[in-house]
C-alpha positions in Angstrom: -56.8 21.8 -28.3 -53.9 24.1 -26.7 -56.3 25.7 -24.6 -56.9 22.8 -22.6 -53.0 22.3 -21.7 -52.9 25.8 -20.8 -55.7 25.5 -18.2 -53.9 22.3 -16.9 -50.4 24.2 -16.5 -52.2 27.3 -14.9 -53.9 25.2 -12.4 -50.6 23.2 -11.4 -48.6 26.1 -11.0 -51.5 27.7 -8.8 -51.4 24.9 -6.6 -47.7 24.2 -6.3 -46.9 28.0 -5.3 -47.5 27.8 -1.6 -45.5 24.4 -1.3 -42.6 25.5 -3.3 -42.3 28.6 -1.1 -42.4 26.9 2.1 -39.8 24.8 1.0 -37.3 27.3 0.1 -37.6 29.1 3.2 -37.3 26.0 5.5 -34.6 24.6 3.9 -32.1 26.9 2.6 -32.4 29.9 5.0 -31.9 28.2 8.3 -31.0 30.8 11.0 -27.3 31.1 12.2 -26.7 28.9 15.2 -25.5 30.9 18.1 -24.7 27.9 20.5 -21.3 29.2 21.8 -20.1 29.6 25.6 -16.3 30.5 25.8 -15.4 34.2 26.1 -12.4 33.7 23.7 -14.5 33.2 20.5 -17.9 34.7 21.7 -17.0 38.0 20.3 -16.0 36.6 17.3 -19.0 34.8 16.6 -21.4 37.9 17.7 -19.6 39.8 15.0 -19.8 37.2 12.4 -23.5 37.0 13.1 -23.9 40.7 12.6 -22.0 40.6 9.5 -24.3 37.9 8.2 -27.6 39.7 9.1 -26.1 42.6 7.3 -25.6 40.6 4.1 -21.5 40.8 4.3 -21.3 36.9 3.8 -17.5 36.9 2.5 -16.6 38.7 6.0 -18.5 36.8 8.1 -17.0 33.5 6.7 -13.5 34.8 7.8 -15.0 35.7 11.2 -16.4 32.1 11.7 -13.1 30.8 10.5 -11.4 32.8 13.3 -13.9 31.6 15.7 -13.3 28.1 14.9 -9.4 28.8 15.5 -10.2 30.1 18.9 -12.2 26.9 19.8 -15.6 27.4 18.8 -17.6 24.2 18.0 -16.4 23.2 14.3 -19.8 21.6 13.2 -21.5 24.9 14.2 -19.1 27.1 12.4 -19.0 25.0 9.3 -22.7 25.1 9.3 -23.1 28.7 9.5 -20.0 28.8 7.0 -22.4 26.8 4.5 -25.4 29.1 4.9 -23.0 32.1 4.1 -21.7 30.4 1.1 -25.4 29.4 0.0 -26.1 33.4 0.2 -23.2 34.0 -2.0 -24.9 31.5 -4.7 -21.5 29.2 -4.1 -23.2 26.1 -4.1 -20.4 23.8 -4.2 -18.6 25.5 -1.0 -21.9 25.5 0.7 -22.4 21.7 0.0 -18.6 21.2 1.1 -19.5 23.1 4.4 -22.4 21.3 5.1 -20.6 17.9 4.6 -17.8 19.2 6.9 -20.2 20.1 9.9 -21.7 16.5 9.4 -18.2 15.0 9.6 -17.9 16.7 13.0 -21.3 15.9 14.4 -23.6 13.6 12.0 -26.5 14.4 14.0 -27.0 18.2 13.1 -30.2 18.0 11.1 -30.1 21.7 9.9 -26.7 20.8 7.9 -28.3 17.6 6.8 -31.3 19.2 5.3 -29.4 22.0 4.0 -27.1 19.6 2.5 -29.8 18.0 0.6 -31.3 21.3 -0.5 -27.9 22.5 -1.9 -27.2 19.1 -3.7 -31.0 19.7 -5.0 -30.3 22.9 -6.4 -26.9 21.5 -8.2 -28.9 18.9 -9.8 -27.4 16.2 -8.0 -30.6 14.5 -7.4 -29.5 11.1 -6.5 -27.2 12.4 -3.8 -30.2 14.8 -2.5 -32.4 11.9 -2.2 -29.8 10.1 -0.2 -29.4 13.4 2.0 -33.1 13.6 2.7 -33.9 10.2 3.5 -30.8 10.4 6.2 -32.6 13.5 7.6 -35.9 12.1 7.4 -34.9 8.8 9.3 -34.2 11.2 12.2 -37.0 13.8 11.5 -39.8 11.9 9.7 -42.5 14.8 10.5 -40.4 17.3 8.3 -43.2 18.1 5.9 -41.1 20.0 3.5 -38.3 17.5 3.5 -40.8 14.9 2.2 -42.1 17.2 -0.5 -38.7 18.2 -1.8 -37.5 14.4 -1.6 -40.7 13.8 -3.9 -39.7 16.4 -6.2 -36.2 14.8 -6.4 -37.3 11.4 -7.2 -39.9 12.8 -10.0 -36.7 14.4 -11.5 -34.7 10.8 -11.6 -38.0 9.4 -13.0 -38.6 7.3 -10.0 -42.3 8.2 -9.6 -43.1 5.4 -7.2 -40.4 7.1 -5.0 -42.2 10.3 -5.5 -45.5 8.9 -4.8 -44.4 7.4 -1.4 -42.8 10.5 -0.3 -46.1 12.5 -1.2 -48.1 9.9 0.7 -45.8 10.5 3.6 -45.9 14.2 3.3 -49.9 14.0 3.4 -49.5 11.9 6.6 -48.0 14.9 8.1 -50.8 17.5 6.9 -54.0 16.0 5.5 -55.4 19.7 5.3 -52.9 20.5 2.7 -54.6 20.3 -0.7 -51.6 21.0 -2.8 -50.2 17.8 -1.5 -53.4 15.9 -2.9 -52.9 17.7 -6.2 -49.2 16.6 -6.5 -50.0 13.1 -5.5 -52.6 13.5 -8.3 -50.1 14.4 -10.7 -47.9 11.5 -9.9 -50.8 9.2 -10.8 -51.3 11.0 -13.9 -47.7 10.4 -15.3 -48.3 6.7 -14.3 -51.7 6.9 -16.4 -53.5 6.0 -13.2 -56.3 8.5 -14.0 -59.2 7.2 -11.6 -56.6 7.3 -9.0 -55.7 10.8 -9.8 -59.3 11.8 -10.3 -60.0 10.5 -6.8 -57.4 12.5 -5.0 -58.3 15.8 -7.0 -61.9 15.3 -5.9 -60.9 14.9 -2.5 -58.9 18.1 -2.7 -61.8 19.8 -4.2 -64.2 18.5 -1.3 -61.6 19.8 1.1 -61.5 23.2 -0.7 -64.7 23.6 -2.5 -63.6 27.4 -3.7 -61.0 26.0 -5.8 -63.1 25.8 -8.7 -60.0 24.9 -10.9 -59.9 21.5 -9.3 -63.3 20.8 -11.2 -61.8 21.5 -14.6 -58.7 19.7 -13.9 -60.7 16.9 -13.3 -62.7 17.4 -16.5 -59.5 17.6 -18.3 -58.3 14.1 -16.6 -61.7 12.4 -17.5 -61.0 13.8 -21.2 -57.5 12.5 -21.5 -59.0 9.0 -20.0 -61.2 9.0 -22.8 -64.3 9.0 -20.4 -65.9 12.2 -22.2 -69.5 12.1 -20.7 -67.9 12.3 -17.1 -65.7 15.0 -18.4 -68.6 16.9 -19.7 -70.4 16.5 -16.4 -67.6 17.9 -14.6 -67.1 20.7 -16.8 -70.7 21.4 -16.4 -70.4 21.4 -12.3 -68.0 23.9 -12.8 -70.1 26.1 -15.3 -72.7 26.2 -12.8 -70.4 27.9 -10.4 -69.0 30.0 -13.0 -72.1 30.8 -15.2 -71.1 32.9 -18.3 -67.3 31.5 -18.5 -66.5 31.2 -22.2 -63.6 29.0 -21.8 -65.6 26.6 -19.9 -68.3 26.7 -22.5 -65.4 26.1 -25.0 -64.2 23.1 -23.1 -67.6 21.6 -22.8 -68.0 22.0 -26.6 -64.6 20.3 -27.2 -65.7 17.2 -25.2 -69.3 17.2 -26.8 -67.8 17.3 -30.4 -65.2 14.4 -29.4 -68.3 12.5 -28.2 -69.7 12.8 -31.6 -72.4 15.3 -30.7 -71.6 18.1 -32.9 -75.1 20.0 -32.6 -74.7 20.3 -28.9 -71.3 21.3 -29.2 -72.4 24.2 -31.5 -74.9 25.3 -29.0 -72.1 26.0 -26.4 -70.0 27.8 -28.7 -72.8 29.8 -29.6 -73.4 30.7 -26.0 -69.7 31.6 -25.8 -69.9 33.9 -28.7 -73.3 35.3 -27.6 -70.9 36.5 -24.4 -67.9 37.3 -26.1 -68.3 38.4 -30.0 -64.5 38.6 -30.2 -64.0 35.1 -29.1 -62.0 33.9 -32.2 -61.1 30.2 -31.1 -64.8 29.6 -30.4 -65.8 31.0 -33.8 -63.3 29.0 -35.7 -64.4 25.9 -33.9 -67.8 26.4 -34.3 -67.1 26.9 -38.1 -64.9 23.9 -38.3 -67.6 21.8 -36.8 -70.5 23.2 -39.0 -68.2 22.8 -41.9 -67.8 19.0 -41.1 -71.5 18.4 -41.0 -71.9 20.5 -44.1 -73.9 23.2 -42.8 -72.5 25.9 -44.9 -74.5 28.9 -43.8 -73.5 28.4 -40.2 -70.2 27.8 -40.8 -69.9 30.8 -43.0 -71.5 33.2 -40.2 -68.9 31.8 -37.9 -65.9 32.0 -39.9 -67.1 35.6 -40.9 -67.1 36.6 -36.9 -63.2 35.4 -37.0 -62.4 37.3 -40.1 -63.8 40.5 -38.7 -61.3 40.0 -36.1 -58.9 39.7 -38.8 -58.3 35.8 -37.7 -56.2 34.5 -40.6 -58.1 31.2 -40.2 -61.4 32.7 -40.9 -59.8 33.3 -44.3 -58.9 29.6 -44.8 -62.8 28.7 -43.6 -63.9 31.0 -46.3 -61.4 29.4 -49.0 -62.7 26.1 -47.7 -66.3 27.0 -48.2 -65.9 28.7 -51.5 -64.4 25.3 -52.9 -67.0 23.1 -51.6 -69.7 25.4 -53.0 -67.9 25.5 -56.2 -67.9 21.8 -56.3 -71.6 21.9 -55.8 -71.9 24.3 -58.9 -72.7 27.4 -56.6 -70.1 29.3 -58.5 -71.8 32.8 -57.7 -71.9 32.1 -53.9 -68.0 30.8 -53.9 -67.1 34.0 -55.8 -68.7 36.1 -53.2 -67.3 34.6 -50.4 -63.6 35.1 -51.9 -64.4 38.6 -52.6 -65.4 39.3 -49.2 -62.2 37.6 -47.8 -60.0 39.9 -50.4 -61.4 42.9 -48.7 -59.6 41.8 -45.7 -56.4 41.0 -47.4 -56.6 42.5 -50.7 -52.9 41.4 -51.4 -53.3 37.9 -50.7 -52.2 36.0 -53.9 -54.1 32.9 -53.2 -57.1 34.6 -52.9 -56.8 36.3 -56.2 -56.1 33.1 -57.8 -59.2 31.8 -56.4 -61.4 34.7 -57.5 -60.1 34.2 -61.0 -61.0 30.4 -61.0 -64.3 31.2 -59.7 -64.9 33.9 -62.1 -64.7 31.4 -65.0 
């Protein structure tokens, strides 16, 4: 059932995009601080800022250093130098510069959060967590910091910490459904499926146009083993996306697991009526029919896949032929293998089968 996992990953990436972009913009591209007064270094700062804006970061660093020597506030120039190093992708020196800024002025929150962001990118998640926490003590309303803190906790395996951080993020913006989604993901990792589903349902109620939430809930119910609930949610989604063959496949999958093969086959037939080249549905239908020994239905389903050059259709024909041969229906077994050979005339296994069924 790789298709279900594919859907889940797609849903996750869609809902995370807005949050991730927001974090990167807020944390690591903080504007250059221009809080200087003395004429002796003002021109140097102006030139350094212009160099920064034009992307000449190495020269901007030299100019900020000269301004520091002329008396500019060291915490601010170190902060700006850190931004330059970040733009140059020199993360180690960026972190050192932000630390230097904080040593001079521990209250400079821009340096604190930028340091946390650089440490995160360096993969030093434990230190990044500490840096975010220090900043959030002074600025608890920083939504992006809470989100990044949650991500850092997750990367260290501290799911409880990730959960607390996301709850704080949600307290800052209760309209951001992506936070509810991410919080639900944490509960999934904790195998708390009921709590996860409740959160995703809340997200869907806030944004009913995001139908993928319904399908994700269906996936969660399926993983939890609550198959009837899963099918019900998938059907709710199908009502809003009628004729969606992938949704029909999902419903069939859950019904099959719930030991309702005949109803599952009906949904697969609906999918194939809409999309005749949907070979995954054809193979699934063939497999279900094969299990319940409905040879004719299995044969027709495998033939759909075979006509699309799906090799599983070949294997399906071989399996049916073997069963029919065992039942004494040698002629029909021979016929199926002959048909399969027309698609793969060089297949040695099929040739051997044909010889056996010709006896």
